[in-house]
C-alpha positions, 0 to 999 in steps of 0.5 A, spaced: 499 499 500 505 504 501 508 503 494 502 504 491 501 511 495 508 513 493 507 512 485 501 516 486 504 522 489 510 522 484 505 521 478 501 527 481 507 531 482 509 530 475 503 532 471 507 533 464 507 525 464 500 524 463 497 525 456 491 529 456 486 529 451 485 535 446 479 540 449 474 544 445 474 552 447 467 551 449 462 548 452 457 545 447 451 544 452 449 547 459 444 543 464 441 548 469 439 544 476 435 548 481 431 546 487 427 550 492 427 545 498 435 543 497 441 547 498 446 548 493 451 543 497 446 537 496 444 539 489 452 539 488 453 532 492 447 529 488 449 531 481 457 529 483 454 522 485 448 520 480 448 525 474 455 526 472 457 519 471 451 518 467 452 524 462 460 522 462 458 515 460 455 517 454 459 516 447 463 522 445 462 526 451 469 528 453 467 530 461 461 533 464 463 539 469 459 542 475 459 550 474 457 553 481 458 547 485 458 547 492 462 541 494 461 539 502 468 541 505 469 542 513 471 550 513 476 551 519 477 559 521 483 560 525 483 565 531 490 568 531 490 571 538 488 564 541 494 561 537 499 566 539 497 565 547 498 558 546 504 558 541 501 554 535 502 556 528 498 555 522 503 550 520 502 546 526 495 546 524 496 544 517 500 538 519 495 536 524 490 536 519 494 532 514 496 526 519 489 526 523 485 526 516 486 522 511 483 515 507 487 509 509 485 502 506 488 496 510 487 490 505 482 484 507 482 477 510 480 471 507 478 464 510 476 458 506 469 461 505 469 468 507 473 474 505 472 480 509 475 488 507 478 491 512 477 499 513 479 504 518 475 510 519 481 515 519 477 521 516 474 526 520 466 527 518 463 532 523 465 539 526 465 535 533 470 531 531 475 536 528 474 540 535 476 534 539 483 534 534 489 535 538 494 540 535 499 541 540 501 537 547 507 539 551 509 539 558 502 535 560 498 541 556 493 539 550 491 544 545 485 542 541 483 545 535 476 547 537 480 552 542 484 556 536 479 555 530 472 555 529 469 550 525 463 550 520 461 545 514 460 549 508 463 548 501 470 548 498 470 553 494 468 561 495 471 564 489 466 563 484 458 563 484 453 562 478 447 566 478 441 564 472 435 569 471 438 573 478 438 567 482 443 562 484 444 556 480 448 550 479 450 548 472 453 542 468 457 543 462 458 538 457 464 538 453 464 533 446 470 530 444 474 533 438 473 527 434 466 526 436 459 529 432 457 535 436 450 534 433 449 526 435 453 527 442 448 533 444 442 529 441 444 522 445 445 527 451 438 530 451 435 523 450 438 521 456 435 527 460 428 524 461 431 518 464 435 523 469 429 527 470 425 522 473 430 520 478 431 527 481 429 528 488 423 531 490 423 539 488 429 539 483 428 541 477 432 540 470 433 545 464 437 547 458 439 554 458 444 553 453 445 548 447 450 550 441 447 545 436 440 548 437 441 552 430 444 547 426 438 543 424 435 549 421 440 551 417 441 545 414 434 545 413 435 551 409 440 549 405 437 544 400 432 550 398 438 555 397 441 550 392 434 550 388 434 557 388 442 557 385 440 553 379 434 557 378 438 563 378 443 560 373 438 559 368 434 565 368 441 569 368 444 565 362 438 565 358 437 573 359 444 574 356 445 568 351 438 568 349 439 560 347 436 554 351 441 550 348 446 554 352 442 553 359 443 545 358 450 546 360 450 549 367 444 545 368 447 538 367 454 540 370 450 542 377 448 535 378 454 531 376 458 536 381 453 535 386 453 527 386 461 527 385 461 532 392 457 528 396 461 521 393 468 524 395 465 527 402 462 519 403 469 517 402 472 522 407 467 520 412 464 527 412 458 529 415 452 533 412 452 539 417 453 547 416 460 547 414 460 541 408 453 544 406 456 551 405 463 550 403 463 544 399 456 543 396 453 551 395 460 554 394 463 548 389 456 549 385 458 556 384 465 554 382 462 549 377 456 555 375 462 560 374 466 555 369 460 553 365 458 560 364 465 562 361 466 555 357 459 557 354 461 564 353 467 562 349 464 557 345 458 562 343 464 567 341 467 561 336 461 559 333 460 567 331 466 566 328 464 561 323 466 555 326 462 549 326 460 546 333 465 541 334 471 545 332 468 551 336 468 547 342 474 543 341 478 550 341 474 553 346 476 548 351 483 548 349 484 556 351 481 555 357 483 548 360 489 551 363 486 557 367 480 553 369 485 547 372 489 553 375 483 557 378 481 550 381 488 548 384 488 555 387 482 555 390 483 548 393 489 550 396 486 556 399 480 552 402 484 545 404 485 547 411 478 547 413 478 540 412 483 539 418 478 542 423 477 538 429 469 536 430 
C-alpha cells in the first residue's frame, strides 16, 4: 500500500507525464439544476454522485463539469490571538490535519469461505470530531483545535458563484470530444435527460439554458432550398444574356454532376452533412462549377460567331480555357484545404 501511495504522489507531482486529451474552447451545452427545498451543497453532492457519472458515460462526451458547485468541506477559521497565546503556528495546524485526517485502506482478510475487507475510519466527518483534534501537547498541556479555531461545515470554494436570471444556480457543462460529432453527442445527451429527470429528488428541476447545436438543424434544412435557388438564378441569368436554351442546358447538367461527385468524395472522406460541408463544399463548389460553365459557354459562343463549326468551336474554346480553369481550381483548393483539418 505504501508503494502504491508513493507512486501516486510521484505521478501527481509530475503532470507533464500525463497525456491529456485535447479540449474544445467552449462547452457545447449547459444544464441547469435548481431546487427550492435543497441547498447548493446538497445539489452539488447529488450531481457529483449520480448525474455526472451518467452524462460522462455517454459516447462522445469528453467530460461533464459542474459550474457553481458547492462541494461539502470543513471550513476552519483560525484565531490569531488564541494561537499566539498557546504558541501554535498555522503550520502546526496544517501538519496536524494532514496527519489525522486521511483515507486509509488496510487490505482484507480471507478465510476458506469468507473474505472481509478491512476499513479504518481515519478521516474526520463532523465539526465535533475536528474540535477534539489535538494540535499541540507539551508539558502535559493539550491544545485542541476547538480552542484556536472555529469550525463550520461549508463548501470547498468561495471564489466563484453562478447565477441564472438573478438566482443562484448550479450548472453542468457538457464538453464534446474533438473527434466526435457535436450534433449526435448532444442529441444523445438530450435523450438521456428524461431518465435523469425522473430520478431527481423531490423539488429539484432540470433545464437546458444553453445549447450550441440548437440552430444547426434549422440551418441545414435551409441549405437544400438555397441550392435550388442557385440553379434557378443561373438558368435565368444565362438565358437573359445568351438568349439560348441550349446554352442553359450545360450549367443545368453540370450542377447535378458536381453535387454527386462532391457527396461521393465526402462519403469517402467520412464527412457528415453539417453547416460547414453544406456551405463550404456544396454551395460554394456549385458556384465555382457554374462560373466555369458560364465562362466556357460564352467562349464557345464567341467561336461560333466566328463561323466555326460546333465541334471545332467547342474544341478551340476548351483548349484556350483548360489551363486557367485548372489553375483556378488548384488555387481555390489550396486556399480552402485547411478547413479539412478542423476538429469536430
